[in-house]
Each structure stands twice: as structure tokens, then as C-alpha cells.
N, C-alpha and C positions, 0 to 999 in steps of 0.2 A: 312555750315556757316563758315566764316573765323574766326578762334580763335587763336590768338597768345598764346604761351604756358603759359605765366604768367596770362592770363585771363581765362584759361580753368578750369571748375569745373567738376570733375568726381565722386565726392561723391554722391552716390544715395540718401542719406538722404537729402542733400541740394537741389538736383534736385526735389525731391518730395515736399519739402517745398515751392519751387517756385510755383508749381501747386496748392497746398493747400491754399496758401496765395493769389494767383492770379488766380483763377479758370477759368476766362473768357479767353478762347483760341480762336485763329482764325484757322479754319479748311480749308485747301487749297486742291483743286483737280484740275487736268488738263486733257484735252483731246488732242489728236494729231491733230484733224481736225482744219483747220484755217479758215473755212468758216464763223464762227460766228464773229471773230474779223474783218475779211475783210468786212462783212456786216455792222458792226458798223462804221468802218472808212468811208465807202461809204454813210453814213447817215442813217443807219438802226436803229432799236430800241436798247436801251442800254441793254435790256435783251439778245441780241445776244452775248454780251461779256461773259455772264455767261454760254453760251453753250460750251465755250472753256476753260476759266479760271474762277474758282468759289471759293468764300470764304464765310464762315458763322461764325459769332461770337457765341460761345456756352460755357456755364459753364460746365467744365469737373470734373469728379471724378477720382482719381487714385486708381486702384485696384491692390494690390500686388499679384504677381503670387506665388502660393504655389505648392509644390510637383513637381517641375520641369517645371511648367507652366510659360508662359511669363506674364509679367506685362501688364495691360490693362488700357485704358482710356475709360470711359463711359459717355454718354450724351444723350440728347433727342433734337429733332428738329421738326419744323412744318412739318406735313405730306404733305403739299403742296409745300415744298421747292424743287426747281428744282435740287438742288445739290444731292438729293437722287439718281437720275439716274446716276450721276457721281460715287457715292460711290458704287453702285451695279455693276458697270463696272470696277472700278479702282482696281488695285492690290497694290497700295501704295499711302499714303497720308502724308501730313505734317500738324502738329499743332504747332502754335507758341504761347508761353506764355510770356507776358511782365511783368517783375518784377519792382521794384522801379527804377526810373530814374530821372536825373536832369542835367541841365546845370551846368558846373563848371567854376567859374570866376577866371581868373588869379589874380585878386585883393586879393583873399584869401591866396595866396602863398607868403611867405616872399621872396623867390627867385626873384619874379617879381620886388620887390622894389629895389633889389640889382643889377640885371642884365637886367631886362625887357625881358628875354628870356623864358617867360612862355606864352603859348597861351591857349585860351579857349578849353574846351572839353565837351563831353557829357558822363556822367557816368550812367551805366545801368546794370541791370541783365536781362537775357533773356534765354529761354529754347526752343529748337526745338525738337519736338518728331516726329519720323517717324514710320509708321506702316501700317498694313493691316486692311481695314474697313469691317464692317459687319452691315447690317441694321436689326433691331429686331422689330417685331410687336407684341410680346407677352405682354399681359396686366399685368401679374404678374411681369415680368421683369421691365416694365415701372414703375409700382407702387413702386417697391423696389428702383429703381434708383432715382425717384423724392423724395422719403422719405429720402434716404441717403443724397442727395444733400441739401435738406432743413434742415435736422438735422445738417449737417456740418456748414452751413452758420448761422443758428440760434444759434449754439454753440459759434459763434464769438461775439454775442451781449452781452452787459453787463447785469448783474443780480442785483436784488435789488428792494425794494419796490417802488423806484422812476421811474422804467422802466416798460414798457409794458411787459406782459408775452410772453414767447417764443412760437412761432407757431409750430404746428406739423400737419402732413397730416390728422390725424384723427379728427382735429378740424373742417374740412369742411365736409358737407354732402357727403355721398358716391356717390350719383347721380351726384354731381358737379365734384368730382374727376374723375368719370368714363367718363363724357362728355369731360373733359379736355384731358384725355388720348386718347380719340378717335381722337383727332386732332394732335397727335404727333407720331413719330416713335423713336425707340431707335437707338443709334449709339455706336458701340463697336469697339475700335481700339486695335488690338493686337500689342504691341510695339516691334519694331525691333531694333531701335537705339534712343539714346537721346544725344543731344549736348547742353552743358550749358556754358554760358559765363557771367562772372562778370567783367566788366571793371570799376575799381574803383581806378585808380592811383597807381597800384602796383609798377610802375617803379619810383615813386616820392621819394624824400628825406623825412626823418622823419619829418622835420619841415614843409615841404610843405603839406604833407598829414594831419598833425595836423591842419594846417590852413584851409584845405578843410573841415575837420570834424567840425571845429568851425563854418565855413560858413553854413554848413548844419544845425547845431543845432541852431544857433543864427539868421541867415538871413531867411532861409526857415522855421525853427521851426516846432512845432507841431509833430504829429505822423509821417508824411512823412519825415520831416527833421531828426527825431530820427532814423527812419529805415535806411535812407541813411548813416547816421553817423555810425551806428552800423555795416553795411555791409562794409563800407570803412575801419573801424577799424579792423574788422576781416580779410578782404582780405590782408591788409598790414601786420598784425602780422603773417599770415600763409604763406607769400610769400617765 
């Protein structure tokens, strides 16, 4: 990924936060053969494309490596997913996580009113993870993984008498969970590299970034606007 120095994030804690707050990653694999793509171009089935370049959207969990072990990403996917064949053959994969992002209007920047030399931009946080894949068919591993994932996401829900209770795997009958697990396989990625980029106007003047932050908070608003404003504020203060 192309990352100008001012946008690069090397802090592991911030990288992990991107995954935990935005667990739905896109898992990419590639094969060397070009027959599938050629078949598609010549009018073949769209499935032919997946025989060469394939992507699956999966919610991932980050597992911190201990005792000298490498960090990992774990997930599960449909046992009928054709990408499994890629993963069993591939020595390296890419997973992309997309954090908060938004259009940036020049109208938010005081400099635009003075010089008109401000153009639109797209501000975003993203993380690319590279690693070695492994397919797992062990039922206990799968049960642990889905339990951890549901616990993580249920933990983000609000608490209180006015909200529905938080769900846990043990709420469902054992036979139901067992049947669901029969239809999936586990995916474990041993991480080799991570690249993280936060592009949030680090090169701007103080008055312009304050205008952008105001735009996020007052035009976009809500939780999304607040998240963007907080990231922009943090990126600018730490530049």
C-alpha cells in the first residue's frame, strides 16, 4: 500500500483497534493461472473469475502472539466457499480492514474562502494485513472462535433495562450450534506484516483542520461524525 510518511501508523495498539472496531475484513487470494479470467472475458460464467482472483468478506478476531509466537487473525467461512481451495494452496494472503472514512469538503476550510486553493479529499483509516493461511476443521476450535467473536460484538451493545439482553452461544440449543458448525471451516492467518494508513489532513494548517473537524461534527454528526472528528484531531496533534 502506498503510504506517505505523515499518514503511516506503526503503533500496534492503534492497528489492533482498527480490527476490533471494524472486524469485517476482505480476504484476498490469487492464483497464477489466467484461464479463469480469460474464460470470463470470453463470455464464461462469473464464477470463473473466482478461480483466479478471489475475495471473501469475513469478521475477524485478532489474537495476540505470546511467548515469541506471531500474532494471528482468526475467522470462519462457509464450507462450500470455493476460496478454501485457494487458501489450502496459497502461501500468502491479504486482508483489508476499512476504518471510518468520509468525503472532505473544501467549504469547511477557512483557506478556501481566502484563496480558493483547497480541493476536496477523502479521509480514511485502513489496515492491510499479510500472512500465511491455514484451514481448520476442528469443532472445538470453531466453537471457541464463534464464541469469542459473538462475545466481542455483543460486548459493544448497550446495557440497561431498556435494551434486549446480550446473546451468548450457550443460549442456543447444542444441536443447533453443532449443525451450524458443520457448515463452516475455520480460517487462521499467521500475520507476517501489517500496513496502516490514517489520511486525515495531517498536512493542513491548524485553522483548516479545525474547520474539517467542525464539518465532521456538525454536518455529518452522530457517532460516525464524532469518530472522524476524534481521529482527525488525534492525527493532527501527533504529527
